[in-house]
BAFI-3210 file (N, C-alpha, C; in Angstrom, 3 decimals, decimal comma, padded with zeros to 6 digits):
// residues 109
n [1|2|3|4|5|6|7|8|9|10|11|12|13|14|15|16|17|18|19|20|21|22|23|24|25|26|27|28|29|30|31|32|33|34|35|36|37|38|39|40|41|42|43|44|45|46|47|48|49|50|51|52|53|54|55|56|57|58|59|60|61|62|63|64|65|66|67|68|69|70|71|72|73|74|75|76|77|78|79|80|81|82|83|84|85|86|87|88|89|90|91|92|93|94|95|96|97|98|99|100|101|102|103|104|105|106|107|108|109]
n.u [091,954|093,115|092,058|093,239|095,889|095,788|095,019|097,248|099,247|098,352|098,428|100,070|102,949|104,970|103,622|101,887|103,666|105,036|102,850|102,039|104,360|104,706|102,194|101,746|104,228|105,887|104,084|103,577|106,184|106,685|104,661|105,149|107,821|109,874|111,251|110,368|108,229|104,671|103,664|105,473|105,062|102,361|102,307|104,584|104,862|102,180|100,723|102,451|104,307|102,714|100,534|101,832|102,673|100,167|099,322|101,301|100,769|098,181|098,700|100,471|098,928|097,162|096,679|095,686|093,062|090,570|090,397|092,906|093,628|092,863|094,763|096,870|095,389|093,984|096,061|097,259|095,167|095,060|097,630|097,427|095,290|096,380|098,696|098,623|097,179|093,603|092,727|094,074|092,991|090,910|092,428|092,864|090,661|091,074|093,458|092,567|090,769|092,550|094,205|092,298|091,459|093,872|094,191|091,833|092,043|094,261|093,570|093,094|090,543]
n.v [121,935|121,832|119,507|117,527|117,893|117,214|114,529|113,484|113,816|112,131|109,666|106,547|106,706|104,954|102,522|103,203|103,763|101,286|099,685|100,768|100,326|097,501|096,686|097,824|098,184|095,829|093,794|094,396|094,116|091,407|090,196|090,999|090,439|087,897|086,294|084,775|081,980|081,444|079,787|080,085|082,804|082,994|081,181|081,873|084,774|085,797|084,203|083,747|085,977|088,363|087,754|087,600|090,263|091,485|090,554|091,732|094,466|094,633|094,164|096,262|098,534|098,647|100,617|102,615|104,025|101,958|102,419|102,679|100,147|099,628|100,447|098,671|096,445|097,969|099,154|096,833|095,833|097,783|097,393|094,692|094,857|096,404|094,981|092,169|088,832|088,164|086,336|086,951|089,176|088,827|088,319|090,652|091,058|088,930|089,709|092,009|090,861|089,278|091,275|092,703|090,737|090,295|092,863|093,205|091,088|091,820|094,015|095,531|095,466]
n.w [096,258|098,725|099,854|098,276|098,966|101,699|101,437|100,095|102,007|103,986|102,822|102,008|100,531|099,668|099,381|097,302|095,169|094,885|094,257|091,775|090,224|090,344|089,455|086,875|085,426|085,903|085,283|082,591|081,500|082,031|080,540|077,894|077,332|075,972|077,646|079,802|080,250|079,714|081,682|083,829|084,226|085,023|087,199|088,799|088,853|088,995|090,907|093,149|093,659|093,272|094,939|097,394|097,547|097,732|100,240|101,842|101,366|102,438|105,163|105,689|105,283|107,390|109,272|107,771|105,661|104,080|101,358|100,233|099,568|096,998|095,180|094,212|092,958|091,046|089,534|088,598|087,027|085,009|083,860|083,062|081,288|079,255|078,412|078,801|078,283|078,081|080,031|082,309|083,512|085,564|087,825|089,200|090,874|092,591|093,846|095,125|096,936|098,484|099,586|101,045|102,892|104,328|105,359|106,918|108,735|110,162|111,590|114,799|116,062]
ca.u [093,379|093,425|091,722|094,262|097,090|095,548|095,036|098,616|100,014|097,867|098,572|101,335|103,554|105,712|102,644|101,380|104,716|105,247|101,664|102,083|105,473|104,423|100,954|101,807|105,530|106,334|103,123|103,842|107,460|106,553|103,766|105,683|109,157|109,859|112,230|109,734|107,079|103,371|103,497|106,225|104,456|101,144|102,630|105,546|104,563|100,814|100,256|103,340|104,824|101,639|099,762|102,649|102,579|098,830|099,322|102,146|100,042|097,089|099,252|101,092|097,912|096,169|096,358|095,135|091,694|090,491|090,495|094,282|093,771|092,511|095,859|097,533|094,511|093,693|097,252|097,413|094,144|095,525|098,748|096,953|094,445|097,228|099,792|098,501|095,979|092,356|092,519|094,769|092,251|090,213|093,333|092,754|089,701|091,722|094,407|091,780|090,279|093,662|094,592|091,256|091,525|095,040|093,917|090,794|092,502|095,322|093,019|092,995|089,173]
ca.v [121,719|121,503|118,092|116,711|118,004|116,400|113,123|113,086|113,733|111,003|108,399|105,824|106,878|103,746|101,540|103,654|103,598|099,855|099,179|101,179|099,659|096,070|096,479|098,206|097,965|094,435|092,997|094,643|093,503|089,946|089,750|091,304|089,886|086,478|085,638|083,789|081,333|081,765|078,988|080,772|084,095|082,799|080,527|082,607|086,189|086,081|083,534|083,836|087,321|089,340|087,422|088,050|091,722|091,825|090,323|092,761|095,734|094,568|094,320|097,583|099,588|098,374|101,862|103,554|103,734|100,797|102,838|102,487|098,771|099,563|100,889|097,582|095,782|098,889|099,259|095,541|095,742|098,615|096,713|093,471|095,261|096,914|094,137|090,732|088,197|088,416|085,449|087,495|090,301|088,570|088,256|091,905|090,815|088,025|090,506|092,866|090,007|088,910|092,477|093,014|089,743|090,590|094,126|093,041|090,169|092,469|095,113|095,118|095,276]
ca.w [096,338|100,119|100,085|097,622|099,795|102,893|101,049|099,768|103,246|104,784|102,097|102,110|099,207|099,298|098,911|096,007|094,157|094,663|093,569|090,373|089,541|090,204|088,717|085,468|084,809|085,957|084,519|081,177|081,117|082,051|079,471|076,567|077,075|075,666|078,504|080,675|079,617|080,308|082,902|084,877|084,488|085,811|088,462|089,614|089,035|089,407|092,118|094,300|093,939|093,430|096,138|098,525|097,581|098,227|101,690|102,447|101,322|103,403|106,508|105,814|105,268|108,426|109,968|106,780|105,240|103,185|099,966|099,763|099,097|095,581|094,320|093,489|091,981|089,948|088,685|087,925|085,987|083,890|083,208|082,408|080,170|078,178|077,954|079,052|077,731|078,807|081,178|083,474|084,069|086,831|088,967|089,952|091,954|093,547|094,633|096,006|098,017|099,360|100,332|102,020|103,964|105,163|106,044|107,942|109,775|110,931|112,399|116,203|116,570]
c.u [093,793|093,141|092,750|095,543|096,948|095,614|096,456|099,476|099,598|098,089|099,962|101,984|104,313|104,765|102,102|102,412|104,950|104,056|101,689|103,191|105,156|103,187|101,066|103,124|105,932|105,375|103,348|105,133|107,364|105,697|104,384|107,064|109,041|110,791|111,622|108,497|105,789|103,160|104,235|105,591|103,214|101,477|103,521|105,127|103,175|100,464|101,157|103,721|103,695|100,741|100,520|102,628|101,222|098,739|100,136|101,426|098,891|097,569|099,855|100,044|096,859|095,788|095,750|093,676|091,696|090,589|091,886|094,497|093,495|093,665|096,483|096,588|094,155|094,858|097,485|096,399|094,520|096,660|098,313|096,087|095,292|098,155|099,521|097,252|094,766|092,169|093,229|094,008|091,572|091,129|093,293|091,761|090,276|092,672|093,687|091,253|091,369|094,099|093,569|091,274|092,705|094,819|092,923|091,230|093,599|094,807|092,830|091,573|088,573]
c.v [121,301|120,029|117,165|116,730|117,173|114,917|112,660|112,954|112,534|109,660|107,804|105,824|105,638|102,681|101,922|103,411|102,120|099,251|099,531|100,464|098,187|095,831|096,759|097,781|096,496|093,528|093,168|094,009|091,986|089,449|089,936|090,720|088,389|085,680|084,588|083,229|081,745|081,007|079,643|082,110|083,941|082,213|081,352|084,029|086,408|085,473|083,767|085,284|088,324|089,029|087,820|089,559|092,164|091,637|091,402|094,109|095,748|094,755|095,704|098,684|099,414|099,645|102,905|103,198|102,620|101,169|102,684|101,085|098,632|099,925|099,743|096,852|096,677|099,032|097,957|095,411|096,595|097,938|095,468|093,802|095,698|095,861|092,639|090,156|088,380|087,539|085,950|088,636|089,984|088,447|089,546|091,753|089,896|088,814|091,467|092,065|089,620|090,104|092,812|092,022|090,006|091,861|093,921|092,093|090,781|093,606|094,647|094,887|094,030]
c.w [097,746|100,408|099,447|098,441|101,069|102,555|100,783|101,023|104,083|104,100|102,307|100,729|098,746|098,748|097,536|094,911|093,852|093,928|092,088|089,604|089,312|089,339|087,236|084,830|084,771|085,189|083,023|080,696|081,069|080,892|078,086|076,288|076,820|076,560|079,420|079,985|080,321|081,613|084,061|085,225|085,359|087,175|089,358|089,905|089,605|090,755|093,319|094,616|094,163|094,627|097,394|098,668|098,111|099,737|102,391|102,467|102,317|104,827|106,713|105,959|106,352|109,194|109,036|106,484|104,203|101,709|099,380|099,205|097,600|094,647|093,537|092,535|090,792|088,985|087,929|086,785|084,775|083,124|082,462|081,195|078,975|077,580|077,974|078,378|078,645|080,029|082,435|084,138|085,399|088,050|089,789|091,104|093,019|094,438|095,568|097,189|098,992|100,198|101,406|103,179|104,892|105,967|107,184|109,054|110,643|111,796|113,839|116,693|116,108]
res [m|q|r|i|k|q|w|w|q|a|s|d|r|l|a|i|v|i|s|l|v|m|g|i|l|v|t|g|l|a|a|r|s|g|l|i|s|r|v|l|m|v|g|g|l|l|l|i|i|n|s|g|l|s|i|w|l|g|k|r|l|v|t|r|k|s|g|m|l|f|w|f|p|g|a|y|l|l|g|a|y|q|f|a|p|r|y|m|w|p|f|a|l|v|y|l|g|i|s|y|l|a|w|s|m|s|k|p|d]
***
């Protein structure tokens, strides 16, 4: 219990909440609602918004451990697995790569 408490105090709660909301909730809403077409969903949501979120998370978590970078790709993979077509699943690896690149390029060493 002590380790969980230490981890929770050292983690970035805002990054975790935004990752879960964008990864599961927004992906599910975009995939299941008929309001936006597949082209807008892939082009707008996947490539622009989620890539921007990955860059922001990588830069925000530069002082944290690298394990925090797995929150958004993991949440996205859960959301895409539940709600989206299969061709959207590999984007989780793309977001992990983008987050890692932003994280590693922002480190001072």
